[in-house]
DSSP file (Angstrom, degrees, kcal/mol; ACC not computed):
  #  RESIDUE AA STRUCTURE BP1 BP2  ACC     N-H-->O    O-->H-N    N-H-->O    O-->H-N    TCO  KAPPA ALPHA  PHI   PSI    X-CA   Y-CA   Z-CA
    1    1 A M              0   0    0      0, 0.0     2,-0.3     0, 0.0     0, 0.0   0.000 360.0 360.0 360.0 141.2 -100.6 -115.4  -33.4
    2    2 A S        -     0   0    0      1,-0.1     2,-0.1     4,-0.0    39,-0.0  -0.534 360.0-130.7 -77.6 138.5  -97.9 -116.9  -35.6
    3    3 A S     >  -     0   0    0     -2,-0.3     4,-2.2     1,-0.1     5,-0.2  -0.423  27.5-107.8 -78.4 164.5  -98.6 -120.2  -37.4
    4    4 A A  H  > S+     0   0    0      1,-0.2     4,-2.2     2,-0.2     5,-0.2   0.858 121.4  55.1 -61.3 -34.9  -96.0 -123.0  -37.2
    5    5 A A  H  > S+     0   0    0      2,-0.2     4,-2.5     1,-0.2    -1,-0.2   0.906 108.2  47.9 -66.0 -41.3  -95.1 -122.3  -40.9
    6    6 A E  H  > S+     0   0    0      2,-0.2     4,-2.9     1,-0.2    -2,-0.2   0.896 110.4  51.8 -67.7 -38.1  -94.4 -118.6  -40.1
    7    7 A V  H  X S+     0   0    0     -4,-2.2     4,-2.1     2,-0.2    -2,-0.2   0.925 111.6  46.8 -62.9 -42.6  -92.3 -119.6  -37.1
    8    8 A V  H  X S+     0   0    0     -4,-2.2     4,-2.7     1,-0.2    -2,-0.2   0.923 112.3  50.5 -62.9 -44.5  -90.3 -122.0  -39.2
    9    9 A S  H  X S+     0   0    0     -4,-2.5     4,-2.9     1,-0.2     5,-0.2   0.905 109.2  51.1 -63.0 -40.5  -89.9 -119.3  -41.9
   10   10 A M  H  X S+     0   0    0     -4,-2.9     4,-2.3     1,-0.2    -1,-0.2   0.907 112.3  46.6 -63.2 -38.5  -88.7 -116.7  -39.4
   11   11 A D  H  X S+     0   0    0     -4,-2.1     4,-2.7    -5,-0.2    -2,-0.2   0.894 112.7  49.9 -65.5 -40.0  -86.1 -119.2  -38.1
   12   12 A L  H  X S+     0   0    0     -4,-2.7     4,-2.3     2,-0.2    -2,-0.2   0.890 111.9  48.1 -68.7 -38.7  -85.1 -120.0  -41.7
   13   13 A V  H  X S+     0   0    0     -4,-2.9     4,-2.4     2,-0.2    -2,-0.2   0.934 111.2  50.0 -65.3 -43.5  -84.8 -116.3  -42.6
   14   14 A R  H  X S+     0   0    0     -4,-2.3     4,-1.0    -5,-0.2    -2,-0.2   0.934 111.6  49.0 -60.8 -44.6  -82.7 -115.7  -39.4
   15   15 A D  H >< S+     0   0    0     -4,-2.7     3,-0.6     1,-0.2    -1,-0.2   0.904 110.1  51.1 -59.4 -40.7  -80.5 -118.7  -40.3
   16   16 A A  H >< S+     0   0    0     -4,-2.3     3,-1.9     1,-0.2    -1,-0.2   0.877 103.7  58.6 -64.3 -37.4  -80.1 -117.3  -43.9
   17   17 A L  H >< S+     0   0    0     -4,-2.4     3,-1.9     1,-0.3    12,-0.5   0.750  90.8  71.3 -65.2 -23.5  -79.1 -113.9  -42.4
   18   18 A R  T << S+     0   0    0     -4,-1.0    -1,-0.3    -3,-0.6    -2,-0.2   0.653  86.5  66.2 -67.6 -11.8  -76.2 -115.6  -40.6
   19   19 A L  T <  S+     0   0    0     -3,-1.9     2,-0.7    -4,-0.2    -1,-0.3   0.552  81.0  92.3 -84.4  -5.8  -74.6 -116.0  -44.1
   20   20 A V    <   -     0   0    0     -3,-1.9     9,-2.3    -4,-0.2     2,-0.5  -0.795  66.2-161.7 -92.0 117.0  -74.3 -112.1  -44.3
   21   21 A I  E     -A   28   0A   0     -2,-0.7     7,-0.3     7,-0.2    -2,-0.1  -0.862  21.6-123.2-104.2 127.9  -70.8 -111.2  -42.9
   22   22 A D  E  >> -A   27   0A   0      5,-3.0     4,-3.0    -2,-0.5     5,-0.6  -0.567  22.7-145.3 -64.5 120.9  -70.0 -107.7  -41.8
   23   23 A P  T  45S+     0   0    0      0, 0.0    -1,-0.2     0, 0.0    -2,-0.0   0.765  94.4  47.4 -68.1 -24.0  -67.0 -107.0  -44.0
   24   24 A E  T  45S+     0   0    0      1,-0.1    -2,-0.1     3,-0.1    -3,-0.0   0.871 123.8  29.6 -83.2 -35.7  -65.3 -104.9  -41.3
   25   25 A L  T  45S-     0   0    0      2,-0.2    -1,-0.1    -3,-0.1     3,-0.1   0.652  93.7-136.3 -98.2 -19.7  -65.7 -107.3  -38.4
   26   26 A G  T  <5 +     0   0    0     -4,-3.0     2,-0.3     1,-0.3    -5,-0.1   0.829  67.5 106.9  69.7  31.4  -65.7 -110.6  -40.3
   27   27 A Y  E   <S-A   22   0A   0     -5,-0.6    -5,-3.0    -7,-0.0    -1,-0.3  -0.934  76.6 -89.3-140.2 157.7  -68.6 -112.0  -38.4
   28   28 A N  E  >  -A   21   0A   0     -2,-0.3     4,-1.5    -7,-0.3    -7,-0.2  -0.374  29.7-125.9 -77.9 152.4  -72.3 -112.6  -39.3
   29   29 A I  T  4>S+     0   0    0     -9,-2.3     5,-1.9   -12,-0.5     6,-0.9   0.730 104.6  56.4 -69.7 -22.7  -74.9 -109.9  -38.7
   30   30 A V  T >45S+     0   0    0    -13,-0.3     3,-1.5   -10,-0.3     5,-0.3   0.974 111.3  40.8 -71.8 -53.7  -77.2 -112.0  -36.6
   31   31 A D  T 345S+     0   0    0      1,-0.3    64,-2.5     2,-0.1    67,-0.2   0.728 108.6  62.0 -69.1 -21.2  -74.6 -113.0  -33.9
   32   32 A L  T 3<5S-     0   0    0     -4,-1.5    -1,-0.3    62,-0.2    -2,-0.2   0.658 115.4-117.8 -74.9 -14.0  -73.2 -109.4  -34.0
   33   33 A G  T < 5S+     0   0    0     -3,-1.5    -3,-0.2    -4,-0.3    -2,-0.1   0.645  79.4 125.1  88.1  12.9  -76.7 -108.3  -32.8
   34   34 A L      < +     0   0    0     -5,-1.9    16,-2.3    -6,-0.2     2,-0.7   0.706  54.4  76.6 -79.3 -20.0  -77.3 -106.2  -35.9
   35   35 A V  E     +B   49   0B   0     -6,-0.9    14,-0.3    -5,-0.3     3,-0.1  -0.835  55.3 175.6 -95.9 113.3  -80.6 -107.9  -36.7
   36   36 A Y  E     -     0   0B   0     12,-2.2     2,-0.3    -2,-0.7    13,-0.2   0.829  63.2  -0.3 -86.3 -35.0  -83.3 -106.6  -34.3
   37   37 A D  E     -B   48   0B   0     11,-1.9    11,-2.5     2,-0.0     2,-0.4  -0.992  48.4-161.8-158.0 145.5  -86.3 -108.4  -35.7
   38   38 A V  E     -B   47   0B   0     -2,-0.3     2,-0.4     9,-0.2     9,-0.2  -0.991  18.5-179.5-127.5 123.2  -87.4 -110.8  -38.4
   39   39 A A  E     -B   46   0B   0      7,-2.7     7,-2.8    -2,-0.4     2,-0.4  -0.961   8.8-162.6-123.0 142.1  -91.2 -110.9  -39.2
   40   40 A V  E     +B   45   0B   0     -2,-0.4     2,-0.4     5,-0.2     5,-0.2  -0.990  10.5 178.3-125.5 129.5  -92.8 -113.1  -41.9
   41   41 A N  E >   -B   44   0B   0      3,-2.9     3,-1.9    -2,-0.4    -2,-0.0  -0.868  67.5 -61.0-130.8  97.7  -96.3 -112.5  -43.3
   42   42 A G  T 3  S-     0   0    0     -2,-0.4    -1,-0.1     1,-0.3     0, 0.0  -0.492 122.1 -11.1  62.5-125.5  -97.0 -115.2  -45.9
   43   43 A P  T 3  S+     0   0    0      0, 0.0    34,-3.0     0, 0.0    35,-1.8   0.372 120.9  91.9 -86.5   5.2  -94.4 -114.8  -48.6
   44   44 A D  E <   -Bc  41  78B   0     -3,-1.9    -3,-2.9    32,-0.2     2,-0.4  -0.839  55.5-163.4-109.1 135.7  -93.1 -111.5  -47.3
   45   45 A A  E     -Bc  40  79B   0     33,-2.5    35,-2.0    -2,-0.4     2,-0.5  -0.908   3.3-162.7-114.9 145.8  -90.3 -110.9  -44.8
   46   46 A L  E     -Bc  39  80B   0     -7,-2.8    -7,-2.7    -2,-0.4     2,-0.5  -0.991   8.8-170.1-125.3 118.5  -89.6 -107.8  -42.8
   47   47 A I  E     -Bc  38  81B   0     33,-2.9    35,-3.2    -2,-0.5     2,-0.6  -0.948   5.6-164.3-112.3 122.6  -86.1 -107.4  -41.4
   48   48 A T  E     +Bc  37  82B   0    -11,-2.5   -12,-2.2    -2,-0.5   -11,-1.9  -0.935  28.2 151.7-104.4 124.8  -85.3 -104.7  -38.9
   49   49 A M  E     -Bc  35  83B   0     33,-2.8    35,-2.7    -2,-0.6     2,-0.2  -0.874  27.9-154.7-145.6 176.7  -81.6 -104.1  -38.5
   50   50 A T        -     0   0    0    -16,-2.3     2,-0.3    -2,-0.3    35,-0.1  -0.748  17.4-122.2-137.8-176.9  -79.0 -101.7  -37.6
   51   51 A T        -     0   0    0     33,-0.3    38,-0.4    -2,-0.2     3,-0.1  -0.822  35.0-104.9-124.4 170.5  -75.3 -101.1  -38.2
   52   52 A T  S    S+     0   0    0     -2,-0.3     2,-0.3     1,-0.2    37,-0.0   0.852 103.0   8.3 -67.8 -31.2  -72.5 -100.7  -35.6
   53   53 A T  S >  S-     0   0    0     35,-0.1     3,-1.4    -3,-0.0    -1,-0.2  -0.990  86.3 -96.5-145.6 153.2  -72.4  -96.9  -36.3
   54   54 A R  T 3  S+     0   0    0     -2,-0.3    -4,-0.0     1,-0.3    31,-0.0  -0.448 113.3  26.0 -63.8 142.7  -74.4  -94.3  -38.2
   55   55 A G  T 3  S+     0   0    0      1,-0.2    -1,-0.3    -2,-0.1     4,-0.0   0.663  83.1 174.3  76.1  14.6  -72.7  -93.7  -41.5
   56   56 A C    X   -     0   0    0     -3,-1.4     3,-1.6     1,-0.2     4,-0.2  -0.345  33.3-137.3 -54.8 130.8  -71.2  -97.2  -41.6
   57   57 A P  T 3  S+     0   0    0      0, 0.0     3,-0.3     0, 0.0     4,-0.3   0.692 101.6  55.8 -67.1 -17.3  -69.5  -97.5  -44.9
   58   58 A A  T 3> S+     0   0    0      1,-0.2     4,-2.9     2,-0.1     5,-0.2   0.308  74.5 107.3 -94.9   8.6  -70.9 -101.1  -45.2
   59   59 A T  H <> S+     0   0    0     -3,-1.6     4,-2.7     1,-0.2     5,-0.2   0.920  80.6  44.1 -57.1 -50.2  -74.5 -100.1  -44.7
   60   60 A D  H  > S+     0   0    0     -3,-0.3     4,-2.6    -4,-0.2     5,-0.2   0.914 114.9  50.5 -62.7 -41.3  -75.7 -100.6  -48.3
   61   61 A Y  H  > S+     0   0    0     -4,-0.3     4,-2.4     2,-0.2    -2,-0.2   0.919 112.1  46.5 -60.3 -44.9  -73.7 -103.9  -48.5
   62   62 A L  H  X S+     0   0    0     -4,-2.9     4,-2.4     2,-0.2    -2,-0.2   0.920 114.0  47.3 -66.8 -44.7  -75.3 -105.2  -45.3
   63   63 A Q  H  X S+     0   0    0     -4,-2.7     4,-2.3    -5,-0.2    -2,-0.2   0.928 113.9  47.6 -62.7 -43.9  -78.9 -104.2  -46.3
   64   64 A S  H  X S+     0   0    0     -4,-2.6     4,-2.7    -5,-0.2    -2,-0.2   0.902 112.4  49.5 -64.6 -40.3  -78.5 -105.7  -49.7
   65   65 A G  H  X S+     0   0    0     -4,-2.4     4,-2.4    -5,-0.2    -1,-0.2   0.884 109.7  51.1 -63.8 -39.6  -77.0 -108.9  -48.2
   66   66 A A  H  X S+     0   0    0     -4,-2.4     4,-2.2     2,-0.2    -2,-0.2   0.909 111.5  48.3 -63.7 -43.3  -79.9 -109.1  -45.8
   67   67 A Y  H  X S+     0   0    0     -4,-2.3     4,-2.5     2,-0.2     5,-0.2   0.954 113.4  46.3 -61.9 -50.9  -82.4 -108.7  -48.6
   68   68 A E  H  X S+     0   0    0     -4,-2.7     4,-0.8     1,-0.2    -2,-0.2   0.890 112.6  50.8 -63.7 -38.3  -80.7 -111.4  -50.8
   69   69 A A  H  < S+     0   0    0     -4,-2.4     3,-0.5    -5,-0.2     4,-0.4   0.917 110.7  48.8 -63.1 -42.8  -80.4 -113.8  -47.8
   70   70 A A  H >< S+     0   0    0     -4,-2.2     3,-1.6     1,-0.2    -2,-0.2   0.942 111.4  47.7 -65.9 -47.3  -84.1 -113.4  -47.0
   71   71 A V  H 3< S+     0   0    0     -4,-2.5    -1,-0.2     1,-0.3    -2,-0.2   0.623 100.1  69.0 -73.5  -7.8  -85.4 -113.9  -50.5
   72   72 A S  T 3< S+     0   0    0     -4,-0.8     2,-0.4    -3,-0.5    -1,-0.3   0.640  79.6  98.5 -79.0 -13.7  -83.2 -117.0  -50.9
   73   73 A V  S X  S-     0   0    0     -3,-1.6     3,-2.3    -4,-0.4   -60,-0.1  -0.604  89.1-106.1 -78.8 130.9  -85.4 -118.8  -48.3
   74   74 A E  T 3  S+     0   0    0     -2,-0.4     3,-0.1     1,-0.3    -1,-0.1  -0.307 106.2  21.7 -55.0 128.3  -87.9 -121.1  -49.9
   75   75 A G  T 3  S+     0   0    0      1,-0.2     2,-0.6    -4,-0.1    -1,-0.3   0.204  94.6 110.5  96.0 -15.4  -91.3 -119.5  -49.6
   76   76 A I    <   +     0   0    0     -3,-2.3    -1,-0.2    -6,-0.2   -32,-0.2  -0.847  33.8 168.6 -95.1 119.3  -90.1 -116.0  -49.2
   77   77 A E        +     0   0    0    -34,-3.0     2,-0.3    -2,-0.6   -33,-0.2   0.720  64.2  16.3-102.6 -28.6  -90.9 -114.0  -52.3
   78   78 A S  E     -c   44   0B   0    -35,-1.8   -33,-2.5    -8,-0.1     2,-0.3  -0.984  61.1-167.2-145.6 157.1  -90.2 -110.4  -51.2
   79   79 A A  E     -c   45   0B   0     -2,-0.3     2,-0.4   -35,-0.2   -33,-0.2  -0.995   8.7-157.9-144.6 147.4  -88.3 -108.8  -48.3
   80   80 A E  E     -c   46   0B   0    -35,-2.0   -33,-2.9    -2,-0.3     2,-0.6  -0.993   9.7-157.5-122.4 132.8  -88.0 -105.3  -46.9
   81   81 A V  E     -c   47   0B   0     -2,-0.4     2,-0.5   -35,-0.2   -33,-0.2  -0.945   9.1-165.4-114.6 115.0  -85.0 -104.4  -44.8
   82   82 A V  E     -c   48   0B   0    -35,-3.2   -33,-2.8    -2,-0.6     2,-0.5  -0.858   7.9-148.3-103.1 129.8  -85.6 -101.5  -42.5
   83   83 A L  E     +c   49   0B   0     -2,-0.5     2,-0.3   -35,-0.2   -33,-0.2  -0.839  23.3 169.4 -99.2 133.2  -82.6  -99.7  -40.9
   84   84 A T        -     0   0    0    -35,-2.7   -33,-0.3    -2,-0.5   -48,-0.0  -0.956  33.2-162.7-137.4 158.5  -82.9  -98.2  -37.5
   85   85 A Y        +     0   0    0     -2,-0.3   -35,-0.1   -35,-0.1   -31,-0.1   0.062  53.8 126.1-122.6  20.0  -80.7  -96.8  -34.8
   86   86 A D  S    S+     0   0    0      1,-0.3    -1,-0.1     2,-0.1     3,-0.0  -0.922  80.9  23.6-125.8 103.4  -83.2  -97.1  -32.0
   87   87 A P  S    S-     0   0    0      0, 0.0    -1,-0.3     0, 0.0    -3,-0.1   0.493 106.0-126.3 -80.7 155.4  -81.8  -98.6  -29.9
   88   88 A P        -     0   0    0      0, 0.0     2,-0.1     0, 0.0    -3,-0.1  -0.385  32.4-104.7 -64.5 144.1  -78.2  -97.8  -30.8
   89   89 A W        +     0   0    0    -38,-0.4   -55,-0.1    -2,-0.1   -56,-0.1  -0.417  40.9 179.3 -69.8 143.3  -76.1 -100.9  -31.2
   90   90 A T    >   -     0   0    0     -2,-0.1     3,-2.1   -57,-0.1     4,-0.2  -0.953  42.9-110.2-135.9 157.6  -73.6 -101.8  -28.6
   91   91 A P  G >  S+     0   0    0      0, 0.0     3,-1.8     0, 0.0    13,-0.1   0.761 113.0  73.1 -58.4 -24.0  -71.2 -104.8  -28.3
   92   92 A Q  G 3  S+     0   0    0      1,-0.3     7,-0.1    14,-0.0   -59,-0.1   0.659  83.7  69.2 -64.9 -15.1  -73.4 -106.1  -25.5
   93   93 A M  G <  S+     0   0    0     -3,-2.1    -1,-0.3   -61,-0.2    -4,-0.0   0.572  79.2 105.1 -79.0  -9.0  -76.0 -107.0  -28.2
   94   94 A M  S <  S-     0   0    0     -3,-1.8   -62,-0.2    -4,-0.2   -63,-0.1  -0.301  80.3-105.7 -68.8 154.8  -73.7 -109.8  -29.5
   95   95 A T     >  -     0   0    0    -64,-2.5     4,-2.6     1,-0.1     5,-0.2  -0.356  36.3-103.2 -69.3 160.6  -74.5 -113.4  -28.8
   96   96 A P  H  > S+     0   0    0      0, 0.0     4,-2.5     0, 0.0     5,-0.2   0.889 123.4  52.9 -51.3 -41.1  -72.2 -115.1  -26.3
   97   97 A A  H  > S+     0   0    0      2,-0.2     4,-2.3     1,-0.2     5,-0.1   0.904 110.0  47.0 -66.3 -40.0  -70.3 -116.8  -29.1
   98   98 A A  H  > S+     0   0    0    -67,-0.2     4,-2.1     2,-0.2    -1,-0.2   0.914 111.5  51.1 -68.0 -42.2  -69.6 -113.5  -30.8
   99   99 A K  H  X>S+     0   0    0     -4,-2.6     5,-3.2     1,-0.2     4,-0.5   0.914 110.8  49.0 -60.5 -42.2  -68.5 -111.9  -27.6
  100  100 A E  H ><5S+     0   0    0     -4,-2.5     3,-0.9    -5,-0.2    -1,-0.2   0.920 108.3  54.1 -62.6 -42.6  -66.2 -114.8  -27.0
  101  101 A H  H 3<5S+     0   0    0     -4,-2.3    -1,-0.2     1,-0.2    -2,-0.2   0.896 115.5  39.1 -55.9 -42.0  -64.8 -114.5  -30.5
  102  102 A F  H 3<5S-     0   0    0     -4,-2.1    -1,-0.2    -5,-0.1    -2,-0.2   0.396 114.6-114.0 -92.2   1.7  -64.0 -110.8  -30.0
  103  103 A G  T <<5 +     0   0    0     -3,-0.9     2,-0.5    -4,-0.5    -3,-0.2   0.836  63.0 151.2  71.0  32.6  -62.8 -111.2  -26.4
  104  104 A I      < -     0   0    0     -5,-3.2     2,-0.3    -6,-0.2    -1,-0.2  -0.861  35.9-143.8-100.5 125.4  -65.7 -109.2  -24.9
  105  105 A E        -     0   0    0     -2,-0.5     2,-0.1     1,-0.1    -5,-0.0  -0.670  21.5-110.2 -87.3 143.9  -66.7 -110.1  -21.4
  106  106 A D              0   0    0     -2,-0.3    -1,-0.1     1,-0.1   -14,-0.0  -0.420 360.0 360.0 -66.5 145.9  -70.4 -110.0  -20.3
  107  107 A E              0   0    0     -2,-0.1    -1,-0.1   -15,-0.1    -2,-0.0   0.458 360.0 360.0 -83.2 360.0  -71.2 -107.3  -17.9
């Protein structure tokens, strides 16, 4: 079970990840639905994320940005960013605000 400090840290890491902007879409990776999970274990963060497509030219940039954002959070000393394509990303994974920004209607 997560302690209150870990929950706060997960939220802080997720908030920091919102500063990472996908250079092609011009929107943050959290609200785009690219961040699948954030886990915090003491001073270590594990971020599981994806890109909009396999072979995305911004993959290294996004992974590096996610790493830098995570370790910028007070109390986080190391971070691992794991890339996955399971499940594959779809626009329906975006937050309502991101969908509205891009003119995507909920199904």
